[in-house]
N, C-alpha and C positions, 0 to 999 in steps of 0.2 A: 546400538548404544543409546542415542537420545535425540530429541528434538529440542533445540534451545533458541532463545532470543538472541539477536545480534549483539546486544550489550554484554551477554555472558560468554561470547565466543572466545575472547582473548584469555579469560580465566580458564576455560576448558582446554585451550591449546597449550597451557603451561605444563600439562601432564603429558604432552606429546602430540604428534600429528596423527590423527586417525587415518585408516586406509582411504576413506573418502569423506569429503565435506561437500554437501550439496546445499547451495544457497539459492533460494527462489523468492521472487517478489517483483513488485511493479515500481519500486522507488529506486531509480538508478544510483543515487548517492549512497544509500545504505547497502545496496548490493555490492557496489564498488568498495566501500570501506570494509565490509565483512571479508570480501575477497582479498583485499590488501593485508588484512590481519593474518590470513592463512599463508599468503606469499611471504610475509615477513618472518613468520614462524618457521616456514620451510627453509628459508635462507639460514636462520639461526641453527637449524638442525642439519645444515649442510646438504640440503637437497638443492644443489647448485645449478642443475640443469632444469630448464622449464620449457615444456612443449605445449603449444596451444592448438587445439582442434576445434575449428569453427564448423558447427553442424549446419550444412546447407542442403539444398535439393541434391539428391543423389548420394549423400553421405552414407557410407556403409559401416556396419558394426565391425568389420574386419580392420578398419582404420584404428579403432580403439584397441582391439586385440593386438595389432601389430606394434602399436606404440608402447603398450604396457609390457609386451614380451620382448621388445628389442633391446632393453637395457640402456644404460646411459653411455654416450660416446665420449663425453668430455668431463664427467663428474662421477662421483661415487653413487649418487642418488639423484632422482629427478621427480619433479612435480608435473603431472599431466593435467592440463586444464581442458575441460570440455564445455563449450559454450553453446547452449541451445537457444535459438531465437524465439522458439515457441514451445508447444507441448512436445515432449520427447516421444519418439515412436516406441512402440512396444518392443520391437526387436533390439533397440538400443538399450532400453532398460534391462531386458533379459541378459544382454551381453555384459553389461556392467555388473549386474548381480552375480553372474557366474564368475567373472574375473575376480571379484572380491573374495571368493571362497579360496582362491589360491594366489592372492596378490603378493608379489615379491616384496620383501622388506624395504628394498631400495626404491620402490615406486609408490607414490601417493597420488590420489585423484582429487581434483577440485572441479566440481560441476556447478555452473550457474545457469539459471533459466528464469523466464517470466514466471509469474505465480502459477503453481501447479493446481489443477482442479482436483476435486475430491476423488474422482474416478482414478486419477493417477496415484495420488498419495495413499489410497486404500488398496491399490493393486498388490498382488502377491510379490511381483518383482521389486516394487519399490519398498515393500516391507522388508525384504532381504537386504536392500541397500541401507535402509535406516538402521537395521540391527547391526550392520557392519561398521557404520560410521556415525556422522553427525549431520543432521538436517537443520538448516537455519531458515525458517520462514521470515520474510521481511515484509512488514506492514507499513503503509503510509503513516506519517506522523499525525496523530490525532490533534485537532485544533486545541483541545484543552491542555495538551502537553507542550504546545509549540513555544510559549513564552519561557518555560523552564528549560527547554532544549536550547533556545537562543542564549539564555543566560549562561548555561553551562559552556557553550561554545565560546562565548565572550570571555568567560573565566579562564579557559585554557590559554587564551592569548593575553591574559593579564588585564582584562578590561571588565567593566561592569556598567549597568544602566539602571535607571529608576524604572518603576513599573509602567509609567506612561510611555517611556521610550521603548520598552520591550513590547508593549501593545502596538505601538506604531510600526515597529519592525515586523511583528507578526502579521499585522493586517496587510502589509505590503508584499510579503513573501509567501503568503499562505498558498498551499497547494504546489509549491515548487521548491522542494528541499535542496536541490542542486544549486539553484539560483540563490536560495537563502544562505547556503554555505559560502558562496562567492561574495555575497554582500557583507557577511560577517568578516570574512578575510580582508575585504576592502577596508572595513572600519579599522582593522588592525594595522593597516598600512597608513591610513589617514591620520589616526589619532594616537597619542601616547597611551601608555598603560595608565589604568585608573578609571574613574567615572567618565563616561562619554559625555561630551557637551551636547545638551538637548537640541538647541536650534541647529547647530552644524550637522548633527546626526540626521535630523529630519530632512535637511537639504541633500544629504549625501545618499540616503537610502532610496534607491529607485523603486518604482511600483512594478515589481516583477511577479506579482501573483499570477498563477496560471490555474484555471479552474476546470474541473470536470463535472459531469452531471451528477456523479455520486458524491462529490463535495457538497453539492446543493442538498442532496438527500440527507447527508449527515447533519447539515446545518438546520434543516427544517425539523428533523426528528429530535434534535437537541433543543428545540424551542428557541433558537437564537435568531431573532427576527432581523436584526441589523446585518448579521453575517449572511443570512439567507438572501437579502436584497443585494448585498455586495457581490455575492457569488453569482447570482442571477445576472446582474449587470455585467460581470466579467464574462460570463458565457455568451451573452448577447454581443459584447464587443469583440469577442474572439470568433464570432460567426458560427457558433454551434447551432446545429439544426434543432428547431423547436420540437419536432416529433420525438427526437432522442431525449430531450430534457423532460418532456411530458411522460415518455415511457418510464424513465427512471423514477419520477415522482409517483406515477400511478402504480408502479410495481411495489414501491415501498408501502403505499396505502393498502394495496391488496394484501401484502404480507401482514400488515397490522390487523386487517379484517380477519384473516385466517388465524392469527394468533389469538385474537379475542374469541373466535368461534371454538377453537381448540380448548381454551380454558373454560369456556362455558360448558363444554362437553365433559368436563371433569379431569382433563389432563393437566399435568403440572406445567409450570412456565418453562422449565428446562426441556421438557419433552416436546412442547409445541415449537420451541426455538429450533430444536434439532430437526423436527419434521419440516420446518420452513427453510432449512439449510442456512440458518443464521449462525455464523461462527466468528471466532477471533474478536478483534476490537469492536466490531459492529454489534456483537451480542449485547454488550453493555449499553450501547446507544438504544437498541430496541427495548431492552429491559426498562430503561428510564422512560422511553416514549410510551410504553404500555401503561405507566402510571399517570401519564399526562393526557394521552389521547384515549378517550373512552370509546366504546363501540359505536355510539351514535355519531361522534365526530368522525370516526374512521369511515363510516358509511357515507356521511355527508361529503367528505372530501373526495371520495370515490365518484360520487355523482358530479362534483365540480370538475374532476378530471375528465369525465365523459363529455361534459359540456365544453371544456377547453379544447378537447379534440375536434369538436364541430367548428370552433372558431379557427383553429389552425388549418383545417381543411377547407375553409371558406364557405361552410354550410350555414354559418351564423355570422352576423356582423361583429366586428370587434378586432382588437389587436392581440395577436397570439402571445407576445411577450408580456403585455399587461395582464392577460388572463392567467399566464403562468405565475406572475407575481402575486396575484390575488390567491391563487391556489397555494403557493408556497407559504405565504403569510398565514393563511388559515391553518395549514398543517402545523406551522410554527407557533400557533396559539393566539394570533391576532383575531379580534372580532370582526372579520371581513365576511360579508355576504355576497354571493354571486348569483344572479338570477339564473334559474335553470330552464327557462322556457326555450323551446327550440323552434 
């Protein structure tokens, strides 16, 4: 059938429950909400029985076959949920694909998993699954969409906030959509419908931001220097390993160098992005970064990354987090110079 975004899932389900809905991604809130939409629609269509299969070590494909083929004990129809903690094994994909070719009308499947890699989504078995049902890839919420998302969640509970308050909430919940949703719900309990009081809201919203190394990559490639520093400070406070942060930044810079080299070789922007395996929301981030970070700056920051590595390893004097900050700001567009002597 199709691959659709989470926000389009409810509309798609109005025409019926497909034989399988597969939701995959790394943002627990959005995976949960998409799954809830499927469960709610299943109840409306009288798939009153629900069985959950948790895929763990030793899980066999026969468990799926038996559950699909056993029929419902207590209801006319049933929804079988298959929850994968990681990458699904090839034999399980093959079993699901085969079952879908003769799926009973009274059984529907809901599969959830972490983000699937390209090798899985482009496999023959997964292609059969996608043709039979609906695949819902879930992406983290981009920083540029966060204020609008918060405003929409507030609107659903009859509240609103001015731009400064939305920015405050966004800064404090960035990188943690589940906690953001909890904070928004809390505001719904604390304050009446209408415009949120600025000072009281500021005091009520906790600093629940949770950062990952790739949040920093998105910030620096977007040229957002304040967000870059805030994210880096969050990573340091959370005890993230400096080699991992450096690896993420250096990998982004190496990608930029490869993209520029590919374009210099006469290939199109779309082609070099595919070759560099840049997909989804990050594609637009890299497209914009290509216009801001020229080849000379990309090579310069790659040299800075190599020098930062020597500081982190203790081969050169300096503080690893400070060196990472200078590197991040340089990628983000600040006129920061780092000595390259070793």
